[in-house]
BAPA-978428 format. One record per atom (N, C-alpha, C, O): x, y, z; atom name. Coordinates in steps of 0.001 Angstrom, whole numbers, plus 524288, in hexadecimal, padded with zeros to 5 digits. Atoms other than C-alpha are relative to their C-alpha. Example, Ala and Ser with C-alpha at 12.3 -4.5 7.8 and 13.67 -1.06 7.14 Angstrom:
// residues 2
r X:8037A	Y:7FB5A	Z:80000	at:N
r X:8300C	Y:7EE6C	Z:81E78	at:CA
r X:80384	Y:804B0	Z:80000	at:C
r X:80790	Y:8049D	Z:80299	at:O
r X:7FCCC	Y:7FB5A	Z:7FFC4	at:N
r X:83566	Y:7FBDC	Z:81BE4	at:CA
r X:7FCFE	Y:80442	Z:802DA	at:C
r X:7FEFB	Y:80896	Z:80383	at:O
***
This chain:
// residues 50
r X:80598	Y:800EC	Z:7FF52	at:N
r X:8143C	Y:80CC0	Z:83688	at:CA
r X:7FDEA	Y:7FD5B	Z:7FB0F	at:C
r X:7FF15	Y:7FEFD	Z:7F6B0	at:O
r X:80239	Y:802D3	Z:80470	at:N
r X:80CDC	Y:80338	Z:82DED	at:CA
r X:7FBE9	Y:80357	Z:7FD48	at:C
r X:7F95E	Y:806A4	Z:7FFAE	at:O
r X:803AF	Y:7FCFB	Z:80328	at:N
r X:80487	Y:8089F	Z:822F7	at:CA
r X:7FA6D	Y:7FF8C	Z:80219	at:C
r X:7F779	Y:80356	Z:801EF	at:O
r X:80545	Y:800A7	Z:7FDE5	at:N
r X:7F839	Y:802E6	Z:82925	at:CA
r X:7FF0B	Y:803C9	Z:8047C	at:C
r X:7FACC	Y:805FF	Z:804EE	at:O
r X:80087	Y:7FC66	Z:7FB96	at:N
r X:7FAA9	Y:80B0B	Z:8355E	at:CA
r X:7FF8F	Y:805A2	Z:7FE25	at:C
r X:7FC67	Y:808A3	Z:8002D	at:O
r X:8003D	Y:7FAAD	Z:80213	at:N
r X:7FD23	Y:8176A	Z:82D9A	at:CA
r X:7FAAB	Y:80118	Z:7FD9B	at:C
r X:7F85A	Y:80535	Z:7FE88	at:O
r X:80518	Y:7FF42	Z:80275	at:N
r X:7F0C5	Y:81582	Z:825A2	at:CA
r X:7FBA3	Y:80015	Z:8040D	at:C
r X:7F7DE	Y:80304	Z:80383	at:O
r X:803E4	Y:80013	Z:7FBDA	at:N
r X:7E905	Y:81256	Z:831D7	at:CA
r X:7FFAA	Y:80552	Z:802AC	at:C
r X:7FB69	Y:8071D	Z:80403	at:O
r X:80001	Y:7FAC0	Z:7FDAA	at:N
r X:7ED24	Y:81F65	Z:8379D	at:CA
r X:7FD0C	Y:803E6	Z:7FCA3	at:C
r X:7FAF4	Y:807C0	Z:7FE9D	at:O
r X:802DB	Y:7FC9D	Z:80399	at:N
r X:7E72B	Y:825AA	Z:82B8B	at:CA
r X:7FA51	Y:7FE51	Z:7FF50	at:C
r X:7F75C	Y:800C0	Z:7FC67	at:O
r X:80555	Y:801E6	Z:8005E	at:N
r X:7DAA8	Y:81DDF	Z:82D37	at:CA
r X:7FF1B	Y:7FC64	Z:7FB69	at:C
r X:7FA9D	Y:7FB4D	Z:7FA14	at:O
r X:80073	Y:80388	Z:80477	at:N
r X:7DD74	Y:814D4	Z:821B0	at:CA
r X:800F8	Y:7FA7A	Z:801F5	at:C
r X:8055F	Y:7F910	Z:80346	at:O
r X:7FF71	Y:80548	Z:7FDFE	at:N
r X:7DAD3	Y:806EB	Z:825D4	at:CA
r X:7FDDB	Y:7FBE0	Z:7FC4E	at:C
r X:7FEC2	Y:7F73B	Z:7FD2A	at:O
r X:8024A	Y:803C7	Z:80395	at:N
r X:7D39F	Y:8008A	Z:81A85	at:CA
r X:803F9	Y:7FE10	Z:7FC14	at:C
r X:80774	Y:800F1	Z:7FA6C	at:O
r X:7FCD0	Y:80231	Z:8042E	at:N
r X:7DA37	Y:7F783	Z:810F7	at:CA
r X:7FC99	Y:7FFCF	Z:7FB23	at:C
r X:7F83D	Y:7FDCA	Z:7FB52	at:O
r X:8030C	Y:7FFA6	Z:804D3	at:N
r X:7D5AC	Y:7F9B7	Z:802FF	at:CA
r X:801E4	Y:7FC43	Z:7FBD3	at:C
r X:8009A	Y:7FD03	Z:7F741	at:O
r X:7FDAF	Y:8037C	Z:803D5	at:N
r X:7DCD6	Y:7EE8C	Z:7FC51	at:CA
r X:805D8	Y:800DB	Z:8001E	at:C
r X:807B0	Y:804EF	Z:801DE	at:O
r X:7FA61	Y:7FF72	Z:7FFC3	at:N
r X:7EB2C	Y:7EC2E	Z:7FAD7	at:CA
r X:80275	Y:7FE83	Z:7FAD2	at:C
r X:7FFD0	Y:7FC97	Z:7F74B	at:O
r X:7FD13	Y:8013F	Z:804B2	at:N
r X:7F586	Y:7EA56	Z:7F08C	at:CA
r X:80435	Y:7FC12	Z:8016C	at:C
r X:806AC	Y:7FC7F	Z:80587	at:O
r X:7FBFB	Y:803E4	Z:7FF0C	at:N
r X:7FE8F	Y:7DEB4	Z:7EF87	at:CA
r X:80567	Y:80261	Z:7FF1F	at:C
r X:805EF	Y:80684	Z:7FCBA	at:O
r X:7FA9E	Y:7FE37	Z:800CC	at:N
r X:80D47	Y:7E039	Z:7EFCD	at:CA
r X:8012C	Y:80052	Z:7FA30	at:C
r X:803D2	Y:803EF	Z:7F872	at:O
r X:7FF07	Y:80003	Z:805AC	at:N
r X:80D7F	Y:7DCD6	Z:7E159	at:CA
r X:7FD82	Y:804C4	Z:7FD6B	at:C
r X:7FFE0	Y:8072B	Z:7F9FE	at:O
r X:8029A	Y:7FB64	Z:8023C	at:N
r X:803BB	Y:7E794	Z:7DE1E	at:CA
r X:8031E	Y:804F5	Z:80122	at:C
r X:803B4	Y:8084D	Z:7FDBA	at:O
r X:7FCE0	Y:7FB6C	Z:7FE94	at:N
r X:80BF5	Y:7F193	Z:7E56B	at:CA
r X:80512	Y:80011	Z:7FCDD	at:C
r X:806C1	Y:80435	Z:7FB18	at:O
r X:7FB3B	Y:80056	Z:80321	at:N
r X:8183B	Y:7ECCA	Z:7DE74	at:CA
r X:7FEFF	Y:801B2	Z:7FA62	at:C
r X:8023E	Y:8045A	Z:7F808	at:O
r X:80160	Y:7FE67	Z:80559	at:N
r X:8115C	Y:7EE8F	Z:7D152	at:CA
r X:7FF9F	Y:805EE	Z:7FF9A	at:C
r X:8016D	Y:8083E	Z:7FBCB	at:O
r X:80071	Y:7FA47	Z:80002	at:N
r X:80E33	Y:7FCA7	Z:7D4D6	at:CA
r X:80576	Y:8026E	Z:80024	at:C
r X:8069A	Y:80614	Z:7FD3A	at:O
r X:7FAAC	Y:7FDF3	Z:7FF97	at:N
r X:81C51	Y:7FF16	Z:7D8C8	at:CA
r X:802D8	Y:7FF77	Z:7FACC	at:C
r X:8058F	Y:80313	Z:7F926	at:O
r X:7FD7D	Y:800CD	Z:80510	at:N
r X:82115	Y:7F952	Z:7CBF0	at:CA
r X:7FDD8	Y:803C1	Z:7FBEF	at:C
r X:800C4	Y:805DF	Z:7F8C2	at:O
r X:80285	Y:7FC8B	Z:803CD	at:N
r X:8174E	Y:80158	Z:7C42D	at:CA
r X:801D4	Y:8059F	Z:80093	at:C
r X:802D6	Y:80843	Z:7FCAF	at:O
r X:7FE72	Y:7FA8D	Z:7FF35	at:N
r X:81B1E	Y:80E41	Z:7CA64	at:CA
r X:805E5	Y:800AD	Z:8006C	at:C
r X:807DC	Y:80510	Z:80067	at:O
r X:7FA52	Y:7FFBD	Z:7FFC6	at:N
r X:82983	Y:80AD5	Z:7CB6B	at:CA
r X:80226	Y:8020E	Z:80521	at:C
r X:8067B	Y:80422	Z:80552	at:O
r X:7FE62	Y:7FE32	Z:7FAD0	at:N
r X:82A42	Y:80E1D	Z:7D9E0	at:CA
r X:7FEBA	Y:7FBDB	Z:8040E	at:C
r X:7FB4A	Y:7F897	Z:80340	at:O
r X:80138	Y:80358	Z:7FB96	at:N
r X:82A8E	Y:806CA	Z:7E6B1	at:CA
r X:7FCC4	Y:80322	Z:803DC	at:C
r X:7FE5F	Y:80752	Z:80597	at:O
r X:8036A	Y:7FD52	Z:7FC4B	at:N
r X:81F62	Y:80A8F	Z:7EF96	at:CA
r X:80237	Y:7FF84	Z:80583	at:C
r X:804B1	Y:7FB98	Z:806C6	at:O
r X:7FE48	Y:80059	Z:7FA8A	at:N
r X:82276	Y:80DA1	Z:7FDD4	at:CA
r X:7FD66	Y:7FB5D	Z:802BA	at:C
r X:7F8DF	Y:7FA22	Z:801AC	at:O
r X:80207	Y:80495	Z:7FD40	at:N
r X:820B2	Y:801DD	Z:806CA	at:CA
r X:7FAE9	Y:80121	Z:802D7	at:C
r X:7F759	Y:7FDE6	Z:802CF	at:O
r X:804C3	Y:7FEA8	Z:7FD1F	at:N
r X:81679	Y:808DD	Z:80EF2	at:CA
r X:7FB48	Y:80067	Z:7FC52	at:C
r X:7F6F4	Y:7FEDF	Z:7FDBD	at:O
r X:8043E	Y:7FF9B	Z:803CA	at:N
r X:80E60	Y:80BBB	Z:802BC	at:CA
r X:7FE7A	Y:7FA95	Z:7FE05	at:C
r X:7F9DB	Y:7F97D	Z:7FD43	at:O
r X:80129	Y:8055A	Z:801AB	at:N
r X:80F8A	Y:7FD93	Z:7FE40	at:CA
r X:7FCD1	Y:7FD32	Z:80430	at:C
r X:7F926	Y:7FA57	Z:802F4	at:O
r X:802FA	Y:80257	Z:7FBBD	at:N
r X:80AC4	Y:7F93D	Z:80B9B	at:CA
r X:7FA62	Y:80204	Z:7FFF4	at:C
r X:7F6B6	Y:7FF09	Z:800D3	at:O
r X:8053C	Y:7FDB6	Z:8006C	at:N
r X:7FF44	Y:80293	Z:80A1E	at:CA
r X:7FCE9	Y:7FD5A	Z:7FB9D	at:C
r X:7F85E	Y:7FBF3	Z:7FC5B	at:O
r X:802B2	Y:80279	Z:80466	at:N
r X:7FBE8	Y:7FCC4	Z:7FCCE	at:CA
r X:7FE85	Y:7FA60	Z:80141	at:C
r X:7FA53	Y:7F894	Z:7FFBE	at:O
r X:8011C	Y:8056C	Z:7FE90	at:N
r X:7FCB5	Y:7EEF4	Z:80239	at:CA
r X:7FB8A	Y:7FFAD	Z:803ED	at:C
r X:7F87D	Y:7FBF5	Z:803D7	at:O
r X:803CE	Y:8003F	Z:7FBC4	at:N
r X:7F40E	Y:7F23A	Z:80DCB	at:CA
r X:7FAFC	Y:802FE	Z:7FED6	at:C
r X:7F6B8	Y:800F6	Z:7FFB9	at:O
r X:80482	Y:7FC92	Z:8009A	at:N
r X:7EAF8	Y:7FD63	Z:80A15	at:CA
r X:7FED1	Y:80198	Z:7FA6B	at:C
r X:7FA93	Y:80394	Z:7F951	at:O
r X:8009D	Y:7FE21	Z:80565	at:N
r X:7ECD4	Y:80004	Z:7FB9C	at:CA
r X:7FBAA	Y:7FD42	Z:7FD25	at:C
r X:7FA44	Y:7F8D5	Z:7FE65	at:O
r X:803EA	Y:80271	Z:80362	at:N
r X:7E27E	Y:7FD74	Z:7F198	at:CA
r X:802CA	Y:7FD60	Z:7FB84	at:C
r X:80758	Y:7FE85	Z:7FA79	at:O
r X:7FDB1	Y:802C7	Z:80472	at:N
r X:7E4FE	Y:7F4A4	Z:7E612	at:CA
r X:80166	Y:803D6	Z:7FBB3	at:C
r X:7FE9D	Y:807A0	Z:7FAB3	at:O
r X:7FE59	Y:7FCC9	Z:80477	at:N
r X:7EC6D	Y:7FA99	Z:7DACC	at:CA
r X:7FC9A	Y:7FEC5	Z:7FB58	at:C
r X:7FD52	Y:80109	Z:7F72A	at:O
***
C-alpha cells in the first residue's frame, strides 16, 4: 500500500512541503544511517523542510 493511502486512512491528506532527494541524502549522511524507503517517500511527499 502506498504511503499516501496509509496516511489518507489516518485522515492526513495535506502536503506541508517536501524535501529533495539530495536533502534526504544529506540527513542520511549526517546520521550515518539509511532511512527506510517508506519514510523517504513520506519526506518527499508530506515532510516539511529540514
